[in-house]
MMTF fields as JSON, N, C-alpha, C and O atoms, coordinates in Angstrom:
{
  "mmtfVersion": "1.0.0",
  "mmtfProducer": "UNKNOWN",
  "numBonds": 259,
  "numAtoms": 260,
  "numGroups": 65,
  "numChains": 1,
  "numModels": 1,
  "chainsPerModel": [1],
  "groupsPerChain": [65],
  "chainIdList": ["A"],
  "bondAtomList": [4, 2, 8, 6, 12, 10, 16, 14, 20, 18, 24, 22, 28, 26, 32, 30, 36, 34, 40, 38, 44, 42, 48, 46, 52, 50, 56, 54, 60, 58, 64, 62, 68, 66, 72, 70, 76, 74, 80, 78, 84, 82, 88, 86, 92, 90, 96, 94, 100, 98, 104, 102, 108, 106, 112, 110, 116, 114, 120, 118, 124, 122, 128, 126, 132, 130, 136, 134, 140, 138, 144, 142, 148, 146, 152, 150, 156, 154, 160, 158, 164, 162, 168, 166, 172, 170, 176, 174, 180, 178, 184, 182, 188, 186, 192, 190, 196, 194, 200, 198, 204, 202, 208, 206, 212, 210, 216, 214, 220, 218, 224, 222, 228, 226, 232, 230, 236, 234, 240, 238, 244, 242, 248, 246, 252, 250, 256, 254],
  "bondOrderList": [1, 1, 1, 1, 1, 1, 1, 1, 1, 1, 1, 1, 1, 1, 1, 1, 1, 1, 1, 1, 1, 1, 1, 1, 1, 1, 1, 1, 1, 1, 1, 1, 1, 1, 1, 1, 1, 1, 1, 1, 1, 1, 1, 1, 1, 1, 1, 1, 1, 1, 1, 1, 1, 1, 1, 1, 1, 1, 1, 1, 1, 1, 1, 1],
  "groupList": [{"groupName": "MET", "atomNameList": ["N", "CA", "C", "O"], "elementList": ["N", "C", "C", "O"], "formalChargeList": [0, 0, 0, 0], "bondAtomList": [1, 0, 2, 1, 3, 2], "bondOrderList": [1, 1, 2], "singleLetterCode": "M", "chemCompType": "L-PEPTIDE LINKING"}, {"groupName": "GLU", "atomNameList": ["N", "CA", "C", "O"], "elementList": ["N", "C", "C", "O"], "formalChargeList": [0, 0, 0, 0], "bondAtomList": [1, 0, 2, 1, 3, 2], "bondOrderList": [1, 1, 2], "singleLetterCode": "E", "chemCompType": "L-PEPTIDE LINKING"}, {"groupName": "ILE", "atomNameList": ["N", "CA", "C", "O"], "elementList": ["N", "C", "C", "O"], "formalChargeList": [0, 0, 0, 0], "bondAtomList": [1, 0, 2, 1, 3, 2], "bondOrderList": [1, 1, 2], "singleLetterCode": "I", "chemCompType": "L-PEPTIDE LINKING"}, {"groupName": "PRO", "atomNameList": ["N", "CA", "C", "O"], "elementList": ["N", "C", "C", "O"], "formalChargeList": [0, 0, 0, 0], "bondAtomList": [1, 0, 2, 1, 3, 2], "bondOrderList": [1, 1, 2], "singleLetterCode": "P", "chemCompType": "L-PEPTIDE LINKING"}, {"groupName": "LYS", "atomNameList": ["N", "CA", "C", "O"], "elementList": ["N", "C", "C", "O"], "formalChargeList": [0, 0, 0, 0], "bondAtomList": [1, 0, 2, 1, 3, 2], "bondOrderList": [1, 1, 2], "singleLetterCode": "K", "chemCompType": "L-PEPTIDE LINKING"}, {"groupName": "ASP", "atomNameList": ["N", "CA", "C", "O"], "elementList": ["N", "C", "C", "O"], "formalChargeList": [0, 0, 0, 0], "bondAtomList": [1, 0, 2, 1, 3, 2], "bondOrderList": [1, 1, 2], "singleLetterCode": "D", "chemCompType": "L-PEPTIDE LINKING"}, {"groupName": "LEU", "atomNameList": ["N", "CA", "C", "O"], "elementList": ["N", "C", "C", "O"], "formalChargeList": [0, 0, 0, 0], "bondAtomList": [1, 0, 2, 1, 3, 2], "bondOrderList": [1, 1, 2], "singleLetterCode": "L", "chemCompType": "L-PEPTIDE LINKING"}, {"groupName": "ARG", "atomNameList": ["N", "CA", "C", "O"], "elementList": ["N", "C", "C", "O"], "formalChargeList": [0, 0, 0, 0], "bondAtomList": [1, 0, 2, 1, 3, 2], "bondOrderList": [1, 1, 2], "singleLetterCode": "R", "chemCompType": "L-PEPTIDE LINKING"}, {"groupName": "GLN", "atomNameList": ["N", "CA", "C", "O"], "elementList": ["N", "C", "C", "O"], "formalChargeList": [0, 0, 0, 0], "bondAtomList": [1, 0, 2, 1, 3, 2], "bondOrderList": [1, 1, 2], "singleLetterCode": "Q", "chemCompType": "L-PEPTIDE LINKING"}, {"groupName": "GLY", "atomNameList": ["N", "CA", "C", "O"], "elementList": ["N", "C", "C", "O"], "formalChargeList": [0, 0, 0, 0], "bondAtomList": [1, 0, 2, 1, 3, 2], "bondOrderList": [1, 1, 2], "singleLetterCode": "G", "chemCompType": "PEPTIDE LINKING"}, {"groupName": "ALA", "atomNameList": ["N", "CA", "C", "O"], "elementList": ["N", "C", "C", "O"], "formalChargeList": [0, 0, 0, 0], "bondAtomList": [1, 0, 2, 1, 3, 2], "bondOrderList": [1, 1, 2], "singleLetterCode": "A", "chemCompType": "L-PEPTIDE LINKING"}, {"groupName": "SER", "atomNameList": ["N", "CA", "C", "O"], "elementList": ["N", "C", "C", "O"], "formalChargeList": [0, 0, 0, 0], "bondAtomList": [1, 0, 2, 1, 3, 2], "bondOrderList": [1, 1, 2], "singleLetterCode": "S", "chemCompType": "L-PEPTIDE LINKING"}, {"groupName": "VAL", "atomNameList": ["N", "CA", "C", "O"], "elementList": ["N", "C", "C", "O"], "formalChargeList": [0, 0, 0, 0], "bondAtomList": [1, 0, 2, 1, 3, 2], "bondOrderList": [1, 1, 2], "singleLetterCode": "V", "chemCompType": "L-PEPTIDE LINKING"}, {"groupName": "HIS", "atomNameList": ["N", "CA", "C", "O"], "elementList": ["N", "C", "C", "O"], "formalChargeList": [0, 0, 0, 0], "bondAtomList": [1, 0, 2, 1, 3, 2], "bondOrderList": [1, 1, 2], "singleLetterCode": "H", "chemCompType": "L-PEPTIDE LINKING"}],
  "groupTypeList": [0, 1, 2, 3, 4, 5, 1, 2, 6, 5, 6, 6, 7, 8, 7, 9, 8, 9, 5, 4, 10, 11, 8, 10, 1, 9, 1, 6, 3, 5, 7, 12, 5, 3, 1, 8, 13, 10, 5, 6, 6, 11, 4, 6, 9, 2, 5, 3, 4, 5, 6, 6, 9, 9, 6, 9, 9, 9, 6, 9, 10, 4, 6, 9, 6],
  "groupIdList": [1, 2, 3, 4, 5, 6, 7, 8, 9, 10, 11, 12, 13, 14, 15, 16, 17, 18, 19, 20, 21, 22, 23, 24, 25, 26, 27, 28, 29, 30, 31, 32, 33, 34, 35, 36, 37, 38, 39, 40, 41, 42, 43, 44, 45, 46, 47, 48, 49, 50, 51, 52, 53, 54, 55, 56, 57, 58, 59, 60, 61, 62, 63, 64, 65],
  "secStructList": [7, 7, 3, 3, 2, 2, 2, 2, 2, 2, 2, 2, 2, 2, 6, 6, 7, 2, 2, 2, 2, 2, 2, 2, 2, 2, 2, 1, 7, 1, 3, 3, 7, 6, 6, 6, 6, 2, 2, 2, 2, 2, 6, 6, 6, 7, 7, 2, 2, 2, 2, 6, 6, 6, 6, 6, 7, 7, 2, 2, 2, 2, 6, 6, 7],
  "xCoordList": [29.629, 29.46, 27.846, 27.313, 27.388, 25.891, 25.813, 26.725, 24.781, 24.587, 23.117, 22.376, 22.542, 21.212, 20.396, 20.858, 19.296, 18.318, 17.89, 17.512, 17.961, 17.77, 18.606, 18.205, 19.988, 21.017, 20.864, 21.094, 20.517, 20.316, 18.814, 18.657, 18.168, 16.728, 17.321, 17.087, 18.024, 18.53, 19.233, 19.039, 20.203, 20.866, 20.023, 20.4, 19.04, 18.188, 17.491, 17.22, 17.132, 16.311, 16.989, 16.448, 18.307, 19.357, 19.506, 19.727, 19.321, 19.534, 18.238, 18.148, 17.214, 15.827, 15.118, 14.51, 15.31, 14.784, 13.754, 13.807, 12.937, 11.998, 10.996, 10.508, 10.875, 10.233, 11.0, 10.459, 12.352, 13.045, 13.251, 13.392, 13.251, 13.32, 12.077, 12.204, 10.901, 9.97, 9.794, 9.28, 10.289, 10.486, 11.659, 11.491, 12.611, 13.586, 12.889, 13.0, 12.306, 11.766, 10.95, 10.939, 10.178, 9.489, 10.311, 10.041, 11.425, 12.097, 13.253, 13.675, 13.954, 15.351, 15.077, 13.937, 15.803, 15.819, 16.273, 16.825, 16.071, 16.65, 17.99, 18.437, 18.766, 20.22, 20.718, 20.638, 21.07, 21.572, 23.27, 24.204, 23.182, 24.483, 24.755, 24.253, 25.61, 25.867, 26.241, 25.956, 26.902, 27.22, 26.037, 25.675, 25.456, 24.304, 23.163, 22.39, 22.973, 21.777, 22.047, 21.345, 23.14, 23.689, 22.687, 22.692, 21.68, 20.713, 19.907, 19.803, 19.195, 18.234, 18.623, 17.808, 20.0, 20.603, 20.856, 20.635, 21.333, 21.366, 20.072, 19.913, 19.123, 17.856, 17.372, 16.473, 17.83, 17.695, 18.606, 18.508, 19.519, 20.557, 21.54, 22.199, 21.562, 22.953, 23.997, 23.838, 25.27, 26.463, 26.935, 27.486, 26.761, 27.342, 28.785, 29.26, 29.411, 30.849, 30.872, 31.581, 29.955, 29.772, 29.412, 29.879, 28.616, 28.062, 29.245, 29.3, 30.448, 31.528, 32.626, 33.632, 32.227, 33.35, 34.228, 35.19, 33.889, 34.726, 35.648, 36.126, 35.958, 36.629, 36.005, 36.584, 34.652, 33.946, 33.727, 33.009, 34.364, 34.318, 32.737, 32.108, 32.343, 30.499, 30.135, 30.795, 28.993, 28.168, 29.315, 29.589, 29.779, 30.383, 31.56, 31.812, 32.185, 33.173, 32.376, 32.834, 31.225, 30.495, 30.212, 30.218, 29.944, 29.421, 30.733, 30.628, 31.804, 33.159, 33.527, 34.392, 32.737, 32.845, 34.312, 34.557],
  "yCoordList": [82.207, 80.728, 80.327, 80.876, 79.714, 79.409, 78.245, 77.418, 78.109, 77.05, 76.628, 77.568, 75.344, 75.183, 75.654, 75.751, 75.958, 76.324, 75.358, 75.531, 74.214, 73.081, 72.807, 72.416, 73.028, 72.829, 73.839, 73.471, 75.038, 75.919, 75.669, 75.656, 75.547, 74.838, 73.728, 73.776, 72.817, 71.777, 72.054, 71.379, 73.13, 73.74, 74.477, 74.511, 74.894, 75.954, 74.836, 74.904, 73.641, 72.583, 71.962, 71.965, 71.395, 71.024, 71.673, 71.133, 73.001, 74.049, 74.336, 75.34, 73.581, 73.406, 74.958, 75.533, 75.462, 76.595, 76.444, 77.074, 75.533, 75.016, 76.465, 76.505, 77.49, 78.694, 79.741, 80.525, 79.556, 80.18, 79.733, 80.472, 78.046, 77.425, 77.721, 78.031, 77.733, 77.993, 79.209, 79.378, 80.149, 81.72, 81.611, 82.22, 80.922, 80.988, 80.322, 80.844, 79.446, 78.576, 79.496, 79.323, 80.686, 81.521, 82.628, 83.286, 82.801, 84.1, 83.972, 84.902, 82.594, 82.719, 82.24, 81.822, 82.244, 81.585, 80.16, 79.818, 79.35, 77.989, 77.944, 77.151, 78.719, 78.745, 80.006, 81.094, 80.041, 81.238, 81.435, 80.639, 82.884, 83.418, 84.189, 85.304, 83.577, 84.183, 85.768, 86.513, 86.058, 87.513, 88.329, 89.262, 87.916, 88.707, 88.507, 89.454, 87.38, 87.319, 87.464, 86.993, 88.166, 88.263, 88.939, 88.602, 90.134, 90.816, 89.67, 89.46, 88.73, 87.789, 86.584, 86.105, 86.108, 85.241, 85.822, 85.186, 87.084, 87.673, 87.79, 87.747, 87.927, 87.91, 86.791, 86.757, 85.644, 84.34, 83.805, 82.659, 84.721, 84.274, 83.391, 82.554, 83.66, 83.033, 83.777, 84.758, 83.414, 84.233, 83.829, 82.733, 84.709, 84.322, 83.909, 83.387, 84.284, 83.671, 82.351, 81.598, 81.907, 80.483, 79.721, 78.582, 80.058, 79.099, 78.856, 77.789, 79.984, 79.97, 78.999, 78.674, 78.588, 77.647, 78.48, 77.988, 79.558, 80.321, 79.76, 78.645, 80.393, 79.595, 78.29, 77.346, 78.546, 77.141, 75.98, 75.013, 76.137, 74.928, 74.585, 73.551, 75.793, 75.776, 74.922, 74.112, 75.324, 74.497, 74.332, 73.304, 75.688, 75.694, 74.479, 73.991, 74.15, 73.25, 71.599, 70.635, 71.725, 70.489, 70.059, 68.892, 71.311, 71.026, 70.649, 70.214, 70.93, 70.765, 72.199, 72.301, 73.342, 74.444, 75.528, 76.538],
  "zCoordList": [-90.853, -90.346, -89.973, -89.01, -90.482, -90.147, -89.293, -89.308, -88.537, -87.517, -87.815, -88.103, -87.797, -87.863, -86.88, -85.743, -87.1, -85.826, -84.985, -83.827, -85.65, -84.631, -83.594, -82.498, -83.94, -82.907, -81.854, -80.702, -82.063, -81.29, -80.26, -79.039, -81.049, -80.052, -79.091, -77.884, -79.6, -78.833, -77.738, -76.727, -77.745, -77.096, -75.619, -74.448, -76.127, -75.057, -74.408, -73.21, -75.238, -74.561, -73.28, -72.174, -73.561, -72.79, -71.386, -70.302, -71.711, -70.546, -69.942, -69.235, -70.127, -69.499, -69.698, -68.795, -70.961, -71.208, -72.558, -73.614, -72.199, -73.27, -73.892, -75.022, -72.911, -73.284, -74.285, -75.066, -74.067, -74.941, -76.348, -77.323, -76.327, -77.537, -78.128, -79.313, -77.707, -78.455, -79.082, -80.188, -78.252, -78.776, -80.065, -81.122, -79.856, -80.908, -81.971, -83.08, -81.889, -82.897, -84.086, -85.304, -83.147, -84.405, -84.919, -85.924, -84.09, -84.581, -85.327, -86.014, -85.227, -85.807, -87.342, -87.542, -88.243, -89.528, -89.357, -88.311, -90.304, -90.414, -90.21, -89.381, -90.876, -90.931, -89.952, -90.523, -88.984, -88.156, -88.253, -88.158, -88.488, -88.663, -87.313, -87.168, -86.224, -85.098, -84.968, -84.03, -86.073, -86.118, -86.359, -85.641, -87.421, -88.079, -87.032, -86.886, -86.288, -85.406, -84.056, -83.162, -83.888, -82.581, -81.433, -80.248, -82.119, -81.112, -80.692, -79.484, -81.714, -81.325, -80.361, -79.571, -80.494, -79.86, -78.158, -77.128, -78.279, -76.725, -76.252, -75.032, -76.973, -76.021, -75.713, -74.872, -76.292, -75.966, -74.866, -74.428, -74.436, -73.452, -73.979, -73.363, -75.135, -76.054, -76.38, -77.107, -75.878, -76.35, -77.618, -77.727, -78.763, -79.977, -80.236, -81.245, -79.025, -79.209, -79.015, -79.682, -77.917, -77.736, -78.742, -78.733, -79.732, -80.803, -81.694, -82.306, -81.855, -82.517, -82.06, -82.692, -80.804, -80.238, -79.234, -78.645, -79.113, -78.245, -77.125, -77.335, -75.962, -74.869, -74.163, -73.624, -74.34, -73.652, -74.686, -74.431, -75.813, -76.542, -76.8, -76.571, -77.344, -77.473, -78.705, -79.356, -78.8, -79.872, -81.366, -81.986, -81.59, -82.683, -82.985, -84.086, -81.714, -81.506, -81.778, -82.391, -81.159, -81.045, -82.602, -82.996, -83.483, -84.638, -85.748, -86.894, -85.088, -86.025, -86.699, -87.568, -86.176, -87.048, -86.602, -87.262]
}
């Protein structure tokens, strides 16, 4: 399941992590697979499980994934 990079950038900016959003913009592909890119996401402080709509109703739930 892939998530648009822009959604991840928005999430980081909403958290007040503009520096990490800039880093993510250069490192993440346009479509992010939370499982395949788990290492990159973790480095940015994002739990891949949250993106898939884990217990916290994360970004995946917001996107209807």
